[in-house]
N, C-alpha and C positions, 0 to 999 in steps of 0.2 A: 188545320188538324196531321199529325204525322203518324204514320204507320210504319212498325217494325216487322215484316215477314219472319215468320219460323217454322219449323216443320215441325209435326208431329205424324210419325209413323205415315207419311206421303201425305198427309192433310196441312194446308196453312193454317196455322193461327195467328190473326190480325191483335195487335194491341193498339185502342183508340181508345182517344178520351171520351169519358164517360156523357152522353147524354140523358135526359129524360127519359123516354121511352124504355131504356135500359133496366130502369129499379125496377120493374117487378119483375125479372130472372135477379136480381139481385137479391131484392128480398127471399124468393124461392132457396137459391145457395146459402144464405146467410141462416134461415131456418132450418137448414140441411145439414151444417157445418157446427153449427156452434148450438152449446145447451143453453146460453143465454143469447141469443140475438138481439142484434141492434132494431131499433121501430122504424116504421115507416118517415114518423116525424125527426128521429134521428138523422138520417140519411135527409130528408129535406131542408132541417135545419144546418146543417154540415154545409153539405155542396151548396148551398146560398152564399157561404163566406169566402171571402177573396180568397183568402190566403189559404184554402182547402182544394187538393186537385184528385180527382177519381179518376181512373184509366180502366178498361174493362177488357178480357183477353174474348177475342169470340174464334168459332172454329165454324166455315160456312161463315150460318148465319146465325149460329146458337151461340148466346152467350155462355161462358164456360168460366170464366172467373172475376176477379176484382182486385183492385185495390185503393186504398183513400188515404192519403197524406196531406198533412198540415205544414206547410213552412211559415218559418218569419225571420227577420233578419239576421240572428244567430243557432236557428236550429232546424232540424227535421224531425219530424215524428209524424211514422207509421200508424196509424188509427186502427185499420182492418185489412185481412189480406184474406183471399178465398179461392180455391179452384175446386 
């Protein structure tokens, strides 16, 4: 797992690979920012695919954002992003 430190008003933001315990907070953010949010099942099905990657942004121990994308041999598709 790789981390990339950044800073926001003096507080470090870490970019980390998604882990299953992150899903609850991802769903909270999803429901706050989208008028048609994805369901828990949609996330569970997608993150199980080998071609899908999900990263989260954490400030201290709080998940503040995420992105989910899918890769194939010829393309990269960003499916969702939110902060």
